[in-house]
Biopython code that builds the backbone (N, CA, C, O; Angstrom):
import numpy as np
from Bio.PDB.StructureBuilder import StructureBuilder

atoms = [
    (1, "UNK", "N", (-76.789, -26.036, 41.176)),
    (1, "UNK", "CA", (-76.894, -26.022, 42.628)),
    (1, "UNK", "C", (-78.338, -25.688, 43.023)),
    (1, "UNK", "O", (-78.897, -24.693, 42.561)),
    (2, "UNK", "N", (-78.915, -26.493, 43.848)),
    (2, "UNK", "CA", (-80.291, -26.305, 44.284)),
    (2, "UNK", "C", (-80.339, -25.256, 45.393)),
    (2, "UNK", "O", (-79.528, -25.278, 46.319)),
    (3, "UNK", "N", (-81.293, -24.345, 45.287)),
    (3, "UNK", "CA", (-81.442, -23.295, 46.293)),
    (3, "UNK", "C", (-82.620, -23.600, 47.212)),
    (3, "UNK", "O", (-83.481, -24.422, 46.895)),
    (4, "UNK", "N", (-82.639, -22.927, 48.346)),
    (4, "UNK", "CA", (-83.762, -23.079, 49.266)),
    (4, "UNK", "C", (-85.050, -22.617, 48.599)),
    (4, "UNK", "O", (-86.108, -23.209, 48.816)),
    (5, "UNK", "N", (-84.970, -21.578, 47.800)),
    (5, "UNK", "CA", (-86.156, -21.070, 47.095)),
    (5, "UNK", "C", (-86.730, -22.132, 46.156)),
    (5, "UNK", "O", (-87.949, -22.264, 46.042)),
    (6, "UNK", "N", (-85.863, -22.886, 45.485)),
    (6, "UNK", "CA", (-86.341, -23.967, 44.616)),
    (6, "UNK", "C", (-87.089, -25.015, 45.441)),
    (6, "UNK", "O", (-88.146, -25.494, 45.031)),
    (7, "UNK", "N", (-86.542, -25.366, 46.594)),
    (7, "UNK", "CA", (-87.222, -26.323, 47.474)),
    (7, "UNK", "C", (-88.584, -25.792, 47.897)),
    (7, "UNK", "O", (-89.571, -26.529, 47.893)),
    (8, "UNK", "N", (-88.640, -24.522, 48.260)),
    (8, "UNK", "CA", (-89.903, -23.911, 48.684)),
    (8, "UNK", "C", (-90.937, -23.950, 47.565)),
    (8, "UNK", "O", (-92.125, -24.145, 47.822)),
    (9, "UNK", "N", (-90.490, -23.764, 46.327)),
    (9, "UNK", "CA", (-91.391, -23.811, 45.173)),
    (9, "UNK", "C", (-91.974, -25.213, 45.002)),
    (9, "UNK", "O", (-93.161, -25.365, 44.711)),
    (10, "UNK", "N", (-91.145, -26.226, 45.181)),
    (10, "UNK", "CA", (-91.621, -27.609, 45.064)),
    (10, "UNK", "C", (-92.611, -27.922, 46.185)),
    (10, "UNK", "O", (-93.627, -28.577, 45.947)),
    (11, "UNK", "N", (-92.326, -27.462, 47.405)),
    (11, "UNK", "CA", (-93.229, -27.688, 48.529)),
    (11, "UNK", "C", (-94.569, -26.991, 48.286)),
    (11, "UNK", "O", (-95.623, -27.553, 48.583)),
    (12, "UNK", "N", (-94.533, -25.785, 47.755)),
    (12, "UNK", "CA", (-95.784, -25.075, 47.448)),
    (12, "UNK", "C", (-96.593, -25.861, 46.418)),
    (12, "UNK", "O", (-97.812, -25.982, 46.540)),
    (13, "UNK", "N", (-95.920, -26.387, 45.416)),
    (13, "UNK", "CA", (-96.604, -27.201, 44.396)),
    (13, "UNK", "C", (-97.232, -28.435, 45.044)),
    (13, "UNK", "O", (-98.369, -28.790, 44.733)),
    (14, "UNK", "N", (-96.495, -29.084, 45.940)),
    (14, "UNK", "CA", (-97.006, -30.262, 46.630)),
    (14, "UNK", "C", (-98.256, -29.927, 47.440)),
    (14, "UNK", "O", (-99.231, -30.678, 47.413)),
    (15, "UNK", "N", (-98.235, -28.810, 48.155)),
    (15, "UNK", "CA", (-99.418, -28.392, 48.912)),
    (15, "UNK", "C", (-100.600, -28.129, 47.990)),
    (15, "UNK", "O", (-101.734, -28.471, 48.325)),
    (16, "UNK", "N", (-100.349, -27.533, 46.846)),
    (16, "UNK", "CA", (-101.440, -27.222, 45.907)),
    (16, "UNK", "C", (-102.042, -28.492, 45.301)),
    (16, "UNK", "O", (-103.265, -28.616, 45.230)),
    (17, "UNK", "N", (-101.213, -29.424, 44.869)),
    (17, "UNK", "CA", (-101.762, -30.611, 44.204)),
    (17, "UNK", "C", (-102.443, -31.560, 45.185)),
    (17, "UNK", "O", (-103.261, -32.385, 44.778)),
    (18, "UNK", "N", (-102.117, -31.452, 46.473)),
    (18, "UNK", "CA", (-102.764, -32.297, 47.477)),
    (18, "UNK", "C", (-103.873, -31.554, 48.224)),
    (18, "UNK", "O", (-104.448, -32.079, 49.177)),
    (19, "UNK", "N", (-104.167, -30.339, 47.787)),
    (19, "UNK", "CA", (-105.175, -29.494, 48.440)),
    (19, "UNK", "C", (-104.892, -29.325, 49.927)),
    (19, "UNK", "O", (-105.810, -29.303, 50.747)),
    (20, "UNK", "N", (-103.626, -29.208, 50.259)),
    (20, "UNK", "CA", (-103.194, -28.991, 51.640)),
    (20, "UNK", "C", (-103.042, -27.499, 51.901)),
    (20, "UNK", "O", (-102.858, -26.727, 50.960)),
    (21, "UNK", "N", (-103.116, -27.081, 53.161)),
    (21, "UNK", "CA", (-102.952, -25.652, 53.464)),
    (21, "UNK", "C", (-101.592, -25.143, 52.993)),
    (21, "UNK", "O", (-100.580, -25.828, 53.140)),
    (22, "UNK", "N", (-101.578, -23.944, 52.430)),
    (22, "UNK", "CA", (-100.325, -23.370, 51.955)),
    (22, "UNK", "C", (-99.473, -22.819, 53.098)),
    (22, "UNK", "O", (-98.244, -22.875, 53.040)),
    (23, "UNK", "N", (-100.115, -22.293, 54.123)),
    (23, "UNK", "CA", (-99.403, -21.724, 55.266)),
    (23, "UNK", "C", (-99.236, -22.782, 56.354)),
    (23, "UNK", "O", (-100.138, -23.584, 56.596)),
    (24, "UNK", "N", (-98.089, -22.777, 56.999)),
    (24, "UNK", "CA", (-97.819, -23.739, 58.065)),
    (24, "UNK", "C", (-98.645, -23.419, 59.304)),
    (24, "UNK", "O", (-99.209, -24.316, 59.931)),
    (25, "UNK", "N", (-98.713, -22.146, 59.651)),
    (25, "UNK", "CA", (-99.476, -21.697, 60.824)),
    (25, "UNK", "C", (-100.345, -20.510, 60.435)),
    (25, "UNK", "O", (-100.014, -19.765, 59.512)),
    (26, "UNK", "N", (-101.458, -20.336, 61.141)),
    (26, "UNK", "CA", (-102.343, -19.193, 60.966)),
    (26, "UNK", "C", (-102.408, -18.439, 62.287)),
    (26, "UNK", "O", (-102.610, -19.035, 63.345)),
    (27, "UNK", "N", (-102.235, -17.131, 62.216)),
    (27, "UNK", "CA", (-102.318, -16.306, 63.419)),
    (27, "UNK", "C", (-103.777, -16.023, 63.731)),
    (27, "UNK", "O", (-104.521, -15.524, 62.886)),
    (28, "UNK", "N", (-104.176, -16.346, 64.954)),
    (28, "UNK", "CA", (-105.551, -16.128, 65.386)),
    (28, "UNK", "C", (-105.734, -14.690, 65.869)),
    (28, "UNK", "O", (-104.765, -13.944, 66.014)),
    (29, "UNK", "N", (-106.982, -14.315, 66.114)),
    (29, "UNK", "CA", (-107.292, -12.967, 66.596)),
    (29, "UNK", "C", (-106.663, -12.670, 67.954)),
    (29, "UNK", "O", (-106.358, -11.518, 68.264)),
    (30, "UNK", "N", (-106.469, -13.718, 68.768)),
    (30, "UNK", "CA", (-105.872, -13.513, 70.097)),
    (30, "UNK", "C", (-104.341, -13.453, 70.055)),
    (30, "UNK", "O", (-103.692, -13.379, 71.099)),
    (31, "UNK", "N", (-103.768, -13.486, 68.846)),
    (31, "UNK", "CA", (-102.323, -13.387, 68.691)),
    (31, "UNK", "C", (-101.590, -14.714, 68.728)),
    (31, "UNK", "O", (-100.394, -14.764, 68.442)),
    (32, "UNK", "N", (-102.274, -15.778, 69.071)),
    (32, "UNK", "CA", (-101.658, -17.103, 69.100)),
    (32, "UNK", "C", (-101.713, -17.716, 67.702)),
    (32, "UNK", "O", (-102.437, -17.249, 66.823)),
    (33, "UNK", "N", (-100.934, -18.766, 67.528)),
    (33, "UNK", "CA", (-100.878, -19.426, 66.223)),
    (33, "UNK", "C", (-101.521, -20.803, 66.283)),
    (33, "UNK", "O", (-101.425, -21.506, 67.289)),
    (34, "UNK", "N", (-102.178, -21.178, 65.190)),
    (34, "UNK", "CA", (-102.797, -22.487, 65.041)),
    (34, "UNK", "C", (-102.080, -23.225, 63.913)),
    (34, "UNK", "O", (-101.873, -22.675, 62.832)),
    (35, "UNK", "N", (-101.707, -24.470, 64.177)),
    (35, "UNK", "CA", (-101.070, -25.290, 63.153)),
    (35, "UNK", "C", (-102.098, -25.681, 62.094)),
    (35, "UNK", "O", (-103.216, -26.078, 62.423)),
    (36, "UNK", "N", (-101.721, -25.567, 60.842)),
    (36, "UNK", "CA", (-102.597, -25.961, 59.737)),
    (36, "UNK", "C", (-102.292, -27.414, 59.378)),
    (36, "UNK", "O", (-101.390, -27.706, 58.593)),
    (37, "UNK", "N", (-103.072, -28.314, 59.976)),
    (37, "UNK", "CA", (-102.842, -29.748, 59.813)),
    (37, "UNK", "C", (-102.887, -30.118, 58.329)),
    (37, "UNK", "O", (-103.777, -29.698, 57.591)),
    (38, "UNK", "N", (-101.904, -30.914, 57.918)),
    (38, "UNK", "CA", (-101.802, -31.350, 56.528)),
    (38, "UNK", "C", (-100.796, -30.558, 55.716)),
    (38, "UNK", "O", (-100.420, -30.984, 54.624)),
    (39, "UNK", "N", (-100.349, -29.412, 56.223)),
    (39, "UNK", "CA", (-99.387, -28.574, 55.500)),
    (39, "UNK", "C", (-98.029, -29.257, 55.385)),
    (39, "UNK", "O", (-97.472, -29.744, 56.369)),
    (40, "UNK", "N", (-97.511, -29.280, 54.159)),
    (40, "UNK", "CA", (-96.140, -29.726, 53.910)),
    (40, "UNK", "C", (-95.232, -28.506, 54.026)),
    (40, "UNK", "O", (-95.592, -27.418, 53.575)),
    (41, "UNK", "N", (-94.065, -28.679, 54.623)),
    (41, "UNK", "CA", (-93.127, -27.566, 54.750)),
    (41, "UNK", "C", (-91.715, -28.107, 54.944)),
    (41, "UNK", "O", (-91.512, -29.288, 55.228)),
    (42, "UNK", "N", (-90.748, -27.212, 54.783)),
    (42, "UNK", "CA", (-89.350, -27.583, 54.951)),
    (42, "UNK", "C", (-88.932, -27.486, 56.402)),
    (42, "UNK", "O", (-89.416, -26.630, 57.144)),
    (43, "UNK", "N", (-88.047, -28.349, 56.795)),
    (43, "UNK", "CA", (-87.374, -28.266, 58.086)),
    (43, "UNK", "C", (-85.887, -28.218, 57.784)),
    (43, "UNK", "O", (-85.374, -29.051, 57.037)),
    (44, "UNK", "N", (-85.205, -27.261, 58.354)),
    (44, "UNK", "CA", (-83.773, -27.150, 58.150)),
    (44, "UNK", "C", (-83.015, -27.408, 59.444)),
    (44, "UNK", "O", (-83.312, -26.798, 60.472)),
    (45, "UNK", "N", (-82.043, -28.306, 59.398)),
    (45, "UNK", "CA", (-81.201, -28.599, 60.557)),
    (45, "UNK", "C", (-79.994, -29.419, 60.098)),
    (45, "UNK", "O", (-80.036, -30.082, 59.062)),
    (46, "UNK", "N", (-78.936, -29.362, 60.876)),
    (46, "UNK", "CA", (-77.745, -30.178, 60.632)),
    (46, "UNK", "C", (-77.144, -29.950, 59.236)),
    (46, "UNK", "O", (-76.501, -30.840, 58.679)),
    (47, "UNK", "N", (-77.357, -28.763, 58.684)),
    (47, "UNK", "CA", (-76.813, -28.441, 57.369)),
    (47, "UNK", "C", (-77.630, -28.975, 56.209)),
    (47, "UNK", "O", (-77.197, -28.886, 55.060)),
    (48, "UNK", "N", (-78.811, -29.532, 56.486)),
    (48, "UNK", "CA", (-79.638, -30.086, 55.421)),
    (48, "UNK", "C", (-81.092, -29.724, 55.612)),
    (48, "UNK", "O", (-81.442, -28.919, 56.475)),
    (49, "UNK", "N", (-81.934, -30.330, 54.797)),
    (49, "UNK", "CA", (-83.370, -30.054, 54.820)),
    (49, "UNK", "C", (-84.150, -31.356, 54.765)),
    (49, "UNK", "O", (-83.674, -32.366, 54.247)),
    (50, "UNK", "N", (-85.372, -31.309, 55.317)),
    (50, "UNK", "CA", (-86.285, -32.448, 55.279)),
    (50, "UNK", "C", (-87.677, -31.933, 54.925)),
    (50, "UNK", "O", (-87.986, -30.760, 55.138)),
    (51, "UNK", "N", (-88.506, -32.810, 54.387)),
    (51, "UNK", "CA", (-89.897, -32.485, 54.098)),
    (51, "UNK", "C", (-90.736, -32.965, 55.274)),
    (51, "UNK", "O", (-90.781, -34.159, 55.569)),
    (52, "UNK", "N", (-91.399, -32.024, 55.944)),
    (52, "UNK", "CA", (-92.264, -32.354, 57.077)),
    (52, "UNK", "C", (-93.710, -32.046, 56.727)),
    (52, "UNK", "O", (-93.995, -31.242, 55.840)),
    (53, "UNK", "N", (-94.626, -32.708, 57.448)),
    (53, "UNK", "CA", (-96.056, -32.436, 57.306)),
    (53, "UNK", "C", (-96.665, -32.339, 58.695)),
    (53, "UNK", "O", (-96.439, -33.202, 59.543)),
    (54, "UNK", "N", (-97.438, -31.288, 58.921)),
    (54, "UNK", "CA", (-98.104, -31.129, 60.216)),
    (54, "UNK", "C", (-99.175, -32.192, 60.377)),
    (54, "UNK", "O", (-99.974, -32.430, 59.471)),
    (55, "UNK", "N", (-99.182, -32.837, 61.555)),
    (55, "UNK", "CA", (-100.124, -33.932, 61.777)),
    (55, "UNK", "C", (-101.095, -33.690, 62.921)),
    (55, "UNK", "O", (-102.049, -34.451, 63.085)),
    (56, "UNK", "N", (-100.871, -32.632, 63.727)),
    (56, "UNK", "CA", (-101.823, -32.347, 64.802)),
    (56, "UNK", "C", (-101.801, -30.864, 65.167)),
    (56, "UNK", "O", (-100.921, -30.119, 64.735)),
    (57, "UNK", "N", (-102.773, -30.452, 65.960)),
    (57, "UNK", "CA", (-102.916, -29.035, 66.317)),
    (57, "UNK", "C", (-101.784, -28.512, 67.185)),
    (57, "UNK", "O", (-101.562, -27.303, 67.254)),
    (58, "UNK", "N", (-101.066, -29.409, 67.847)),
    (58, "UNK", "CA", (-99.953, -28.999, 68.704)),
    (58, "UNK", "C", (-98.679, -28.731, 67.904)),
    (58, "UNK", "O", (-97.666, -28.325, 68.474)),
    (59, "UNK", "N", (-98.721, -28.955, 66.590)),
    (59, "UNK", "CA", (-97.557, -28.703, 65.742)),
    (59, "UNK", "C", (-96.684, -29.920, 65.520)),
    (59, "UNK", "O", (-95.560, -29.797, 65.034)),
    (60, "UNK", "N", (-97.187, -31.097, 65.870)),
    (60, "UNK", "CA", (-96.438, -32.328, 65.627)),
    (60, "UNK", "C", (-96.268, -32.563, 64.136)),
    (60, "UNK", "O", (-97.161, -32.256, 63.346)),
    (61, "UNK", "N", (-95.118, -33.111, 63.752)),
    (61, "UNK", "CA", (-94.822, -33.317, 62.335)),
    (61, "UNK", "C", (-94.434, -34.755, 62.046)),
    (61, "UNK", "O", (-94.060, -35.523, 62.932)),
    (62, "UNK", "N", (-94.537, -35.081, 60.777)),
    (62, "UNK", "CA", (-94.100, -36.365, 60.243)),
    (62, "UNK", "C", (-92.978, -36.075, 59.251)),
    (62, "UNK", "O", (-93.098, -35.155, 58.441)),
    (63, "UNK", "N", (-91.898, -36.839, 59.301)),
    (63, "UNK", "CA", (-90.843, -36.765, 58.291)),
    (63, "UNK", "C", (-91.355, -37.588, 57.103)),
    (63, "UNK", "O", (-91.209, -38.810, 57.076)),
    (64, "UNK", "N", (-91.941, -36.919, 56.144)),
    (64, "UNK", "CA", (-92.687, -37.565, 55.057)),
    (64, "UNK", "C", (-91.844, -38.581, 54.293)),
    (64, "UNK", "O", (-92.308, -39.688, 54.019)),
    (65, "UNK", "N", (-90.632, -38.223, 53.953)),
    (65, "UNK", "CA", (-89.793, -39.088, 53.133)),
    (65, "UNK", "C", (-88.892, -39.997, 53.969)),
    (65, "UNK", "O", (-88.174, -40.837, 53.427)),
    (66, "UNK", "N", (-88.934, -39.826, 55.269)),
    (66, "UNK", "CA", (-88.164, -40.631, 56.224)),
    (66, "UNK", "C", (-86.676, -40.646, 55.923)),
    (66, "UNK", "O", (-86.020, -41.685, 56.005)),
    (67, "UNK", "N", (-86.150, -39.474, 55.572)),
    (67, "UNK", "CA", (-84.733, -39.354, 55.232)),
    (67, "UNK", "C", (-83.945, -38.593, 56.271)),
    (67, "UNK", "O", (-82.714, -38.614, 56.252)),
    (68, "UNK", "N", (-84.630, -37.920, 57.178)),
    (68, "UNK", "CA", (-83.924, -36.982, 58.030)),
    (68, "UNK", "C", (-83.516, -35.779, 57.184)),
    (68, "UNK", "O", (-84.059, -35.563, 56.100)),
    (69, "UNK", "N", (-82.580, -35.014, 57.672)),
    (69, "UNK", "CA", (-82.137, -33.810, 56.959)),
    (69, "UNK", "C", (-81.009, -34.167, 56.001)),
    (69, "UNK", "O", (-79.965, -34.683, 56.401)),
    (70, "UNK", "N", (-81.248, -33.876, 54.725)),
    (70, "UNK", "CA", (-80.315, -34.239, 53.657)),
    (70, "UNK", "C", (-79.952, -32.987, 52.855)),
    (70, "UNK", "O", (-80.597, -31.950, 53.013)),
    (71, "UNK", "N", (-78.928, -33.069, 51.995)),
    (71, "UNK", "CA", (-78.582, -31.916, 51.158)),
    (71, "UNK", "C", (-79.759, -31.478, 50.281)),
    (71, "UNK", "O", (-80.619, -32.286, 49.927)),
    (72, "UNK", "N", (-79.782, -30.201, 49.941)),
    (72, "UNK", "CA", (-80.897, -29.626, 49.169)),
    (72, "UNK", "C", (-81.144, -30.361, 47.856)),
    (72, "UNK", "O", (-82.294, -30.641, 47.518)),
    (73, "UNK", "N", (-80.092, -30.679, 47.113)),
    (73, "UNK", "CA", (-80.272, -31.337, 45.814)),
    (73, "UNK", "C", (-80.928, -32.713, 45.983)),
    (73, "UNK", "O", (-81.788, -33.095, 45.190)),
    (74, "UNK", "N", (-80.523, -33.441, 47.001)),
    (74, "UNK", "CA", (-81.114, -34.760, 47.250)),
    (74, "UNK", "C", (-82.591, -34.638, 47.616)),
    (74, "UNK", "O", (-83.425, -35.389, 47.112)),
    (75, "UNK", "N", (-82.909, -33.686, 48.496)),
    (75, "UNK", "CA", (-84.308, -33.496, 48.877)),
    (75, "UNK", "C", (-85.144, -33.082, 47.676)),
    (75, "UNK", "O", (-86.277, -33.537, 47.526)),
    (76, "UNK", "N", (-84.606, -32.235, 46.829)),
    (76, "UNK", "CA", (-85.342, -31.792, 45.633)),
    (76, "UNK", "C", (-85.686, -32.999, 44.748)),
    (76, "UNK", "O", (-86.817, -33.119, 44.278)),
    (77, "UNK", "N", (-84.728, -33.879, 44.525)),
    (77, "UNK", "CA", (-84.980, -35.084, 43.715)),
    (77, "UNK", "C", (-86.044, -35.964, 44.366)),
    (77, "UNK", "O", (-86.939, -36.471, 43.689)),
    (78, "UNK", "N", (-85.944, -36.140, 45.673)),
    (78, "UNK", "CA", (-86.906, -36.975, 46.387)),
    (78, "UNK", "C", (-88.315, -36.395, 46.335)),
    (78, "UNK", "O", (-89.288, -37.128, 46.158)),
    (79, "UNK", "N", (-88.421, -35.084, 46.490)),
    (79, "UNK", "CA", (-89.745, -34.455, 46.450)),
    (79, "UNK", "C", (-90.360, -34.559, 45.062)),
    (79, "UNK", "O", (-91.565, -34.781, 44.937)),
    (80, "UNK", "N", (-89.550, -34.400, 44.017)),
    (80, "UNK", "CA", (-90.076, -34.555, 42.655)),
    (80, "UNK", "C", (-90.560, -35.986, 42.436)),
    (80, "UNK", "O", (-91.594, -36.195, 41.802)),
    (81, "UNK", "N", (-89.832, -36.967, 42.948)),
    (81, "UNK", "CA", (-90.259, -38.368, 42.826)),
    (81, "UNK", "C", (-91.562, -38.597, 43.594)),
    (81, "UNK", "O", (-92.446, -39.314, 43.124)),
    (82, "UNK", "N", (-91.677, -37.988, 44.774)),
    (82, "UNK", "CA", (-92.888, -38.098, 45.581)),
    (82, "UNK", "C", (-94.089, -37.520, 44.826)),
    (82, "UNK", "O", (-95.156, -38.132, 44.790)),
    (83, "UNK", "N", (-93.912, -36.355, 44.232)),
    (83, "UNK", "CA", (-94.972, -35.718, 43.440)),
    (83, "UNK", "C", (-95.343, -36.598, 42.250)),
    (83, "UNK", "O", (-96.523, -36.760, 41.935)),
    (84, "UNK", "N", (-94.344, -37.161, 41.596)),
    (84, "UNK", "CA", (-94.614, -38.039, 40.451)),
    (84, "UNK", "C", (-95.413, -39.256, 40.895)),
    (84, "UNK", "O", (-96.312, -39.705, 40.185)),
    (85, "UNK", "N", (-95.088, -39.787, 42.066)),
    (85, "UNK", "CA", (-95.831, -40.922, 42.602)),
    (85, "UNK", "C", (-97.287, -40.569, 42.864)),
    (85, "UNK", "O", (-98.184, -41.367, 42.594)),
    (86, "UNK", "N", (-97.520, -39.374, 43.390)),
    (86, "UNK", "CA", (-98.891, -38.910, 43.618)),
    (86, "UNK", "C", (-99.633, -38.775, 42.294)),
    (86, "UNK", "O", (-100.799, -39.152, 42.185)),
    (87, "UNK", "N", (-98.947, -38.236, 41.292)),
    (87, "UNK", "CA", (-99.571, -38.008, 39.994)),
    (87, "UNK", "C", (-99.924, -39.310, 39.275)),
    (87, "UNK", "O", (-100.858, -39.336, 38.474)),
    (88, "UNK", "N", (-99.200, -40.377, 39.547)),
    (88, "UNK", "CA", (-99.435, -41.642, 38.826)),
    (88, "UNK", "C", (-100.229, -42.663, 39.632)),
    (88, "UNK", "O", (-100.410, -43.797, 39.188)),
    (89, "UNK", "N", (-100.706, -42.270, 40.813)),
    (89, "UNK", "CA", (-101.417, -43.243, 41.654)),
    (89, "UNK", "C", (-102.764, -43.663, 41.088)),
    (89, "UNK", "O", (-103.267, -44.728, 41.447)),
    (90, "UNK", "N", (-103.351, -42.878, 40.231)),
    (90, "UNK", "CA", (-104.691, -43.211, 39.697)),
    (90, "UNK", "C", (-104.614, -44.063, 38.461)),
    (90, "UNK", "O", (-105.646, -44.426, 37.896)),
]
sb = StructureBuilder()
sb.init_structure("model")
sb.init_model(0)
sb.init_chain("A")
sb.init_seg("    ")
for serial, (resi, resn, name, xyz) in enumerate(atoms, 1):
    if name == "N":
        sb.init_residue(resn, " ", resi, " ")
    sb.init_atom(name, np.array(xyz, "f"), 0.0, 1.0, " ", f" {name:<3s}", serial, name[0])
structure = sb.get_structure()
């Protein structure tokens, strides 16, 4: 059974291999938050999870795998395939 922690570990790996920000948001000195554009992160809704990536300073996201929210095990398989695709692109 795939856990949320396992998904988070895969997302962290994805951020590291793509040199993307590890944190989704950074707290500024004025107490407000700034979106870290390029960060991959999980979105949870409808009983499932999706892989999102921040695309602008307002916090807009892209559904990277275009699956919507799916069961954890399915998302884990898809993210591993995505990482493998990145690794073999060269």
